[in-house]
C-alpha positions in Angstrom: 2.8 22.5 -13.3 4.2 20.5 -10.5 7.4 21.9 -9.0 9.6 20.2 -6.4 9.8 22.4 -3.3 13.2 23.9 -2.4 12.9 22.8 1.2 12.5 19.1 0.5 13.4 17.1 3.6 14.6 13.6 4.2 13.0 11.6 7.0 15.0 8.7 8.6 12.7 6.8 10.9 14.3 5.2 14.0 12.2 2.1 13.7 14.2 -1.1 13.2 13.3 -4.5 11.9 15.1 -6.4 14.6 12.9 -8.0 17.2 14.0 -5.7 20.1 11.6 -4.2 22.5 11.2 -0.4 22.5 11.2 0.2 26.3 13.9 2.7 27.0 12.4 6.2 27.6 14.9 7.9 25.2 14.0 5.4 22.4 10.3 5.9 23.0 10.5 9.6 22.8 12.6 9.4 19.6 10.0 7.0 18.0 7.2 9.3 19.0 9.0 12.3 17.4 9.5 10.3 14.2 5.8 9.3 14.1 4.8 13.0 14.6 7.2 14.1 11.9 5.9 11.6 9.4 2.3 12.4 10.3 2.9 16.1 9.8 4.5 15.6 6.4 1.5 13.5 5.3 -0.9 16.1 6.7 0.7 18.8 4.7 0.9 16.8 1.4 -1.7 16.6 -1.3 -0.4 13.3 -2.5 2.1 10.8 -1.1 4.6 8.6 -3.1 5.9 5.5 -1.3 9.3 4.7 -2.8 11.0 2.9 0.1 13.2 -0.2 -0.1 11.3 -2.6 2.1 7.7 -3.8 2.4 7.5 -3.1 6.1 8.7 0.5 5.7 5.6 1.2 3.6 3.1 0.0 6.3 2.9 3.1 8.5 2.7 5.7 5.7 0.0 3.5 4.1 -2.0 3.4 7.3 -1.7 7.2 7.8 -2.8 7.9 4.2 -5.8 5.6 4.7 -6.7 7.3 7.9 -6.4 10.8 6.4 -8.0 10.1 3.0 -4.8 11.0 1.1 -3.9 10.1 -2.4 -1.2 7.4 -2.1 0.8 6.0 -4.9 3.1 3.1 -4.3 6.1 2.1 -6.4 8.1 -1.1 -5.8 10.9 -2.7 -7.7 12.2 -6.2 -8.3 15.3 -7.1 -10.3 13.4 -6.9 -13.6 9.9 -6.2 -12.4 8.1 -3.2 -11.1 4.8 -2.3 -9.5 3.0 1.1 -9.6 -0.3 1.3 -7.8 -2.7 3.7 -6.3 -4.5 3.1 -3.0 -8.3 3.4 -2.6 -9.7 6.2 -0.5 -12.6 5.5 1.8 -14.4 8.2 3.7 -16.0 7.5 7.1 -19.4 7.1 5.5 -18.2 4.6 2.9 -19.1 1.0 3.5 -16.7 -1.7 2.3 -18.7 -4.0 0.0 -18.0 -7.6 -0.7 -16.1 -8.2 -4.0 -18.3 -8.9 -7.0 -17.0 -11.7 -9.2 -16.9 -10.6 -12.8 -17.3 -6.9 -12.0 -16.0 -4.6 -14.8 -15.4 -1.6 -12.6 -14.2 -1.3 -9.0 -15.2 2.1 -7.3 -12.3 4.1 -6.0 -13.6 3.7 -2.4 -13.4 -0.1 -2.8 -9.8 -0.3 -4.2 -7.2 -2.2 -2.2 -3.9 -0.9 -0.9 -0.4 -2.5 -1.1 -1.1 -4.8 1.8 -4.6 -6.0 0.9 -3.4 -9.2 -0.7 -1.4 -10.2 2.4 -2.6 -12.8 4.9 0.3 -12.0 7.4 1.4 -8.9 9.1 4.5 -7.1 7.6 7.8 -8.3 9.1 11.5 -8.2 8.3 11.6 -8.7 4.6 15.4 -8.4 4.3 16.4 -11.3 6.6 18.2 -14.1 4.9 17.8 -12.6 1.4 20.4 -11.9 -1.3 20.9 -8.5 -2.7 18.8 -9.1 -5.8 15.9 -10.4 -3.6 16.1 -7.2 -1.5 15.6 -5.2 -4.7 19.0 -3.6 -4.1 20.1 -4.6 -7.6 17.7 -3.8 -10.5 18.0 -3.4 -14.2 19.2 0.1 -15.1 16.0 1.5 -16.5 13.6 -0.1 -14.0 13.4 2.8 -11.5 13.1 5.4 -14.2 10.1 3.5 -15.8 8.4 3.0 -12.5 9.0 6.6 -11.4 7.6 8.0 -14.6 4.5 5.8 -14.5 3.9 6.9 -10.9 4.0 10.6 -11.9 1.7 9.9 -14.9 -0.7 8.0 -12.6 -0.9 11.0 -10.3 -1.5 13.3 -13.2 -4.4 11.1 -14.5 -5.9 11.0 -11.0 -5.8 14.8 -10.6 -7.5 15.2 -14.0 -10.4 12.9 -13.0 -13.6 14.5 -11.5 -13.4 12.1 -8.5 -9.6 12.6 -8.0 -8.3 9.9 -5.7 -11.7 8.2 -5.6 -11.7 7.5 -9.4 -12.9 4.0 -10.3 -10.6 1.3 -11.8 -11.9 -0.4 -14.9 -10.8 -4.0 -15.5 -10.4 -3.2 -19.2 -8.4 0.0 -19.6 -8.0 -0.4 -23.4 -11.0 1.7 -24.0 -9.8 5.3 -23.9 -13.3 6.7 -23.3 -13.0 7.2 -19.6 -14.3 9.7 -17.2 -11.1 11.7 -17.4 -9.7 13.7 -20.3 -6.6 11.5 -20.0 -8.5 8.2 -20.3 -9.1 5.4 -17.8 -7.0 5.1 -14.7 -5.7 1.7 -13.7 -5.4 0.5 -10.2 -2.1 -1.2 -10.7 0.6 -1.4 -13.3 2.8 -4.4 -13.1 5.8 -4.5 -15.5 8.1 -7.3 -16.6 11.2 -6.1 -18.3 12.2 -9.6 -19.3 9.2 -9.6 -21.7 9.0 -5.8 -22.0 5.3 -6.1 -21.1 2.9 -4.9 -18.4 -0.5 -5.9 -17.0 -3.1 -3.9 -15.2 -4.8 -5.9 -12.5 -7.3 -4.5 -10.0 -7.7 -5.6 -6.4 -10.7 -5.1 -4.1 -10.0 -3.8 -0.6 -9.6 -6.6 2.0 -11.8 -6.2 5.2 -9.0 -7.6 7.3 -6.1 -5.7 5.7 -3.3 -4.9 8.2 -3.0 -1.3 6.8 -6.4 -0.1 5.7 -9.2 -2.1 7.3 -11.6 -0.2 9.6 -10.4 -1.9 12.9 -6.8 -1.0 12.3 -7.6 2.6 11.3 -9.9 3.0 14.3 -7.1 1.8 16.7 -4.7 4.3 15.1 -7.1 7.2 15.5 -8.1 6.4 19.1 -4.8 5.5 20.6 -2.1 6.3 18.2 1.1 5.9 20.2 0.1 2.9 22.3 -1.2 1.2 19.3 1.9 1.8 17.2 4.3 0.8 20.0 2.4 -2.4 20.5 2.7 -3.1 16.8 6.4 -2.4 16.8 7.0 -4.6 19.9 4.6 -7.5 19.2 5.0 -9.4 15.9 1.5 -10.8 15.6 -0.4 -7.9 17.2 -1.6 -6.5 13.9 -3.0 -9.9 12.9 -5.1 -9.9 16.0 -6.4 -6.4 15.5 -7.2 -6.8 11.9 -8.9 -10.1 12.4 -6.4 -12.1 10.3 -5.5 -14.3 13.2 -9.1 -15.4 13.8 -9.7 -15.9 10.1 -6.7 -18.2 9.7 -7.6 -20.0 12.9 -11.1 -20.7 11.8 -10.2 -21.8 8.3 -10.8 -25.4 7.6 -8.1 -26.7 5.3 -10.4 -29.3 4.0 -12.6 -26.6 2.6 -9.7 -25.1 0.5 -9.8 -26.2 -3.1 -6.5 -26.8 -4.9 -6.4 -25.9 -8.5 -3.7 -26.8 -11.0 -3.0 -25.6 -14.5 -5.5 -28.2 -15.9 -8.4 -27.1 -13.8 -11.4 -25.6 -15.7 
């Protein structure tokens, strides 16, 4: 039985998307207090659900969950689409392996997070967007479907012997999984226009801005200074994670372009 606590609290972070420097002492202290409050909440939690409105607002909780080996379930909405996914959990002793093409199973320690498919640092995702593009307007049942699936995903995780480190099978149609509730997908992507969903799996990215080793190490070693630099400098995360060097060293002539007729 999972019961909502009676002392549920709402946390409103003072971080803003506008490109303004955090340099006033009172602002810095408020931001540090918010960081500590969020970190304490995650420390106390057995599992974390990310249900925020914007992409960038999910970055810091994702990083903290990665650094603290917490079960993290992310739910995001579009106008008629939804995403429910679980983040991989890597202990200090886990080595991030290279993705294996054609693999049928991805270990839980190798699963990616919400930001593992990005090649840029999170920014202001609401600028110059209409209400439907900001996910403010959705179909009436969208949030309920995504919310229910997020809860069921957690229940399946908790019933698995490996808990948050449960592997993701590419084919989840086989109900003979390691859990009494069947196989556990990495992602559930739904499309209400077709009343359908798919279950893709994503390998962790070694230059992810939220869960790669270099970013986590920076957070653990110098939390406040690291985060304040991230908040003040738009491309700082790309330098720390290695994305900047990867993009700079990419030879566009080596990138193949495929179309719908490619084999």
